[in-house]
SERO-4910 file (N, C-alpha, C, O; in steps of 0.05 Angstrom, whole numbers):
BEGIN
 pado doro    nc1    nc2    nc3   cac1   cac2   cac3    cc1    cc2    cc3    oc1    oc2    oc3
  Unk    A    455    156   -231    475    176   -231    491    175   -205    480    176   -183
  Unk    A    517    171   -208    534    169   -185    553    193   -185    567    198   -204
  Unk    A    554    207   -162    570    231   -160    597    226   -147    613    244   -144
  Unk    A    603    201   -140    628    195   -128    650    191   -149    644    182   -171
  Unk    A    674    198   -142    696    194   -160    704    165   -162    697    149   -144
  Unk    A    717    157   -183    725    129   -186    743    120   -162    741     97   -154
  Unk    A    760    138   -153    778    130   -130    761    126   -105    767    107    -90
  Unk    A    741    142   -100    724    138    -77    708    113    -79    704     99    -59
  Unk    A    699    106   -103    684     81   -107    703     57   -102    694     37    -90
  Unk    A    727     59   -110    746     37   -107    753     33    -77    756     10    -68
  Unk    A    756     54    -63    764     53    -35    740     47    -17    743     38      6
  Unk    A    716     52    -27    692     47    -11    687     70      9    672     67     28
  Unk    A    699     93      4    695    115     22    669    130     15    662    132     -9
  Unk    A    656    139     35    632    153     30    619    162     56    632    163     77
  Unk    A    594    167     55    579    176     78    578    155    100    576    131     94
  Unk    A    581    164    125    579    145    147    550    141    155    544    124    172
  Unk    A    531    155    142    502    152    146    494    160    175    474    150    185
  Unk    A    509    177    188    503    184    215    500    214    219    490    223    240
  Unk    A    509    230    200    509    259    203    482    272    206    479    291    221
  Unk    A    462    261    191    436    274    192    423    270    219    411    289    229
  Unk    A    426    247    231    414    243    258    427    261    279    413    272    296
  Unk    A    453    264    277    467    282    296    458    311    292    453    325    311
  Unk    A    457    319    267    449    346    260    421    352    270    415    373    281
  Unk    A    403    333    265    375    336    274    373    337    304    357    353    315
  Unk    A    388    321    318    388    321    348    397    347    359    386    357    378
  Unk    A    418    359    346    427    386    355    405    406    351    401    423    368
  Unk    A    391    405    328    371    426    323    347    422    341    335    442    350
  Unk    A    339    398    346    316    393    364    322    401    392    306    414    406
  Unk    A    346    395    402    353    403    429    356    434    431    349    445    452
  Unk    A    366    446    410    368    476    410    340    488    410    335    508    424
  Unk    A    322    477    394    294    487    393    280    483    420    264    500    428
  Unk    A    286    461    434    274    457    460    285    476    481    272    484    500
  Unk    A    311    483    478    324    501    497    313    530    496    313    544    516
  Unk    A    304    538    473    295    566    470    272    573    490    276    591    506
  Unk    A    249    559    489    228    566    508    236    560    537    228    574    556
  Unk    A    252    538    541    260    531    568    278    553    581    274    559    604
  Unk    A    297    563    566    314    584    576    299    610    580    303    624    600
  Unk    A    280    616    562    264    640    566    247    637    592    246    656    608
  Unk    A    235    614    596    220    609    621    238    612    645    230    624    665
  Unk    A    262    601    644    281    602    667    290    630    673    291    638    696
  Unk    A    296    646    652    305    673    656    283    690    668    287    706    686
  Unk    A    258    687    657    235    701    668    231    694    698    226    711    714
  Unk    A    233    668    704    231    660    732    252    671    750    246    679    772
  Unk    A    277    673    740    298    685    756    293    715    760    298    726    782
  Unk    A    284    729    739    278    757    741    256    762    761    257    781    777
  Unk    A    235    745    760    212    748    778    221    744    807    208    755    826
  Unk    A    241    728    811    250    722    839    275    736    847    289    728    866
  Unk    A    283    756    832    307    772    839    301    786    866    281    800    869
  Unk    A    319    781    884    316    793    911    299    777    929    296    784    953
  Unk    A    287    755    920    271    739    937    288    722    956    312    717    950
  Unk    A    277    714    978    292    698    997    294    668    987    280    661    968
  Unk    A    309    653   1001    314    625    994    289    609    993    284    593    975
  Unk    A    272    613   1013    247    597   1015    228    603    991    214    585    982
  Unk    A    227    628    982    210    634    959    219    620    934    203    609    918
  Unk    A    246    621    929    257    607    906    253    577    908    248    563    888
  Unk    A    257    567    932    253    538    937    224    530    931    219    509    920
  Unk    A    205    547    940    177    541    935    171    543    905    155    527    895
  Unk    A    184    561    890    179    563    861    190    539    847    176    528    830
  Unk    A    214    530    854    225    506    841    209    481    850    207    462    835
  Unk    A    198    481    874    183    459    884    156    455    872    144    434    875
  Unk    A    146    475    858    120    473    844    123    451    822    143    452    808
  Unk    A    104    433    820    107    411    801    113    419    772    130    407    759
  Unk    A     99    439    762    104    447    734    133    458    731    147    452    712
  Unk    A    141    474    750    168    486    749    189    464    753    211    466    740
  Unk    A    184    445    769    203    423    773    207    407    747    229    400    740
  Unk    A    185    401    734    186    386    709    201    402    688    218    392    673
  Unk    A    194    428    686    208    445    666    238    448    672    254    449    654
  Unk    A    245    449    698    273    451    705    288    425    698    311    426    688
  Unk    A    275    402    702    288    377    694    291    375    664    311    365    654
  Unk    A    271    384    649    273    384    620    295    403    611    310    397    593
  Unk    A    297    426    624    319    445    618    346    432    622    364    434    605
  Unk    A    350    419    645    375    406    651    382    384    630    404    383    620
  Unk    A    362    367    624    367    346    605    374    357    577    393    347    565
  Unk    A    358    376    567    363    387    541    390    402    540    404    400    520
  Unk    A    396    416    561    421    432    562    445    414    561    464    419    545
  Unk    A    446    394    578    469    376    578    471    359    553    493    353    544
  Unk    A    449    351    543    449    335    518    459    352    495    476    343    479
  Unk    A    450    377    493    459    395    472    489    401    474    503    402    454
  Unk    A    497    406    499    526    411    503    543    387    495    564    390    483
  Unk    A    534    363    502    549    339    495    550    336    465    571    328    454
  Unk    A    528    341    451    528    339    422    547    359    409    562    353    390
  Unk    A    548    383    419    566    404    409    595    397    414    612    401    396
  Unk    A    601    387    437    629    379    443    637    355    426    661    354    418
  Unk    A    619    337    420    626    315    403    634    324    375    653    314    364
  Unk    A    620    344    364    628    355    338    656    367    339    672    363    321
  Unk    A    662    381    360    688    394    363    710    372    364    730    374    351
  Unk    A    705    351    380    724    329    382    728    316    355    751    310    348
  Unk    A    707    311    341    709    297    315    724    314    295    738    304    277
  Unk    A    721    341    297    734    358    277    764    364    284    780    367    266
  Unk    A    771    365    309    797    375    317    816    355    330    839    361    333
  Unk    A    806    332    338    823    312    350    828    290    329    808    277    320
  Unk    A    852    285    322    858    267    300    868    240    310    870    221    294
  Unk    A    875    237    335    882    212    346    857    197    354    842    206    371
  Unk    A    852    174    342    826    160    344    819    153    373    797    158    381
  Unk    A    838    142    388    832    133    415    826    157    433    809    156    451
  Unk    A    840    179    428    835    203    444    808    216    437    793    225    455
  Unk    A    801    215    412    775    226    403    752    210    415    734    221    427
  Unk    A    754    184    412    732    166    423    731    169    454    709    170    465
  Unk    A    754    169    467    755    172    496    743    198    505    728    199    525
  Unk    A    749    220    491    738    246    497    708    247    494    694    258    510
  Unk    A    698    235    472    670    234    467    655    219    490    635    229    500
  Unk    A    665    195    497    652    180    517    655    193    545    636    192    561
  Unk    A    677    205    551    680    219    577    661    243    579    649    247    600
  Unk    A    659    258    557    640    280    557    611    271    559    596    283    574
  Unk    A    605    250    545    577    239    546    571    230    574    549    235    585
  Unk    A    590    216    587    586    207    614    582    230    633    565    230    650
  Unk    A    600    250    631    598    273    649    572    288    645    559    297    664
  Unk    A    563    291    620    538    306    614    514    291    627    497    304    640
  Unk    A    513    265    623    490    250    634    492    249    664    471    250    678
  Unk    A    516    247    675    519    247    704    509    273    716    495    274    736
  Unk    A    517    296    704    509    322    714    479    326    711    466    338    728
  Unk    A    467    316    689    438    318    685    423    302    706    403    312    717
  Unk    A    433    279    712    420    262    733    423    275    760    404    276    776
  Unk    A    447    285    766    451    298    792    434    323    795    422    328    816
  Unk    A    432    339    774    415    363    775    386    356    777    371    369    792
  Unk    A    377    335    764    349    326    766    343    315    794    322    320    805
  Unk    A    362    301    805    359    292    833    356    315    852    340    315    870
  Unk    A    372    336    848    370    360    865    343    373    862    331    382    882
  Unk    A    333    376    838    307    388    834    285    371    847    268    382    860
  Unk    A    287    345    844    267    327    856    268    328    887    247    327    900
  Unk    A    292    331    897    295    333    926    282    358    936    268    358    957
  Unk    A    285    380    922    273    406    930    242    403    926    227    412    943
  Unk    A    234    391    904    205    389    898    190    372    918    167    377    925
  Unk    A    203    351    928    190    334    948    197    341    976    190    326    995
  Unk    A    209    364    980    214    375   1007    236    362   1023    235    362   1047
  Unk    A    256    351   1009    277    337   1022    299    354   1031    319    344   1043
***
C-alpha cells in the first residue's frame, strides 16, 4: 500500500529520513534539562546571599561540576536544535539557511566548551 500521490512518486519527493532523529534528540535533551535545571535552581536558591567563595566552593565540588557541565552541554545542544528547526521553517534561501544552521551550531558548541572550561577552572582551583 503506497500513500504517495502519483505526482510525488514521479518526482521522487518524499521523506528525507532525518526528522525522527532530530525530533528524538530534541526530546532527549529536553528530558535531560528538566532535572538539571531543577538541580541548578535549587542550588542557586540555597546559595542566595552567599559570598563568592561559598558559591565557588559549591561549583568546585566534583558532583556539582559534572552536573554543571552536563547542564551546559544539554542546554546549548537543545538551543541549537530548536534554532535549526526555526531556520528550516522560516528561511527559504538555501545558502542562508545552511549558513545560519552551521553558525548557530558552531556558536553553541563554542559556548558549551567555554562554559565547561570555566567550570573546570573553578573546580580545579584555577
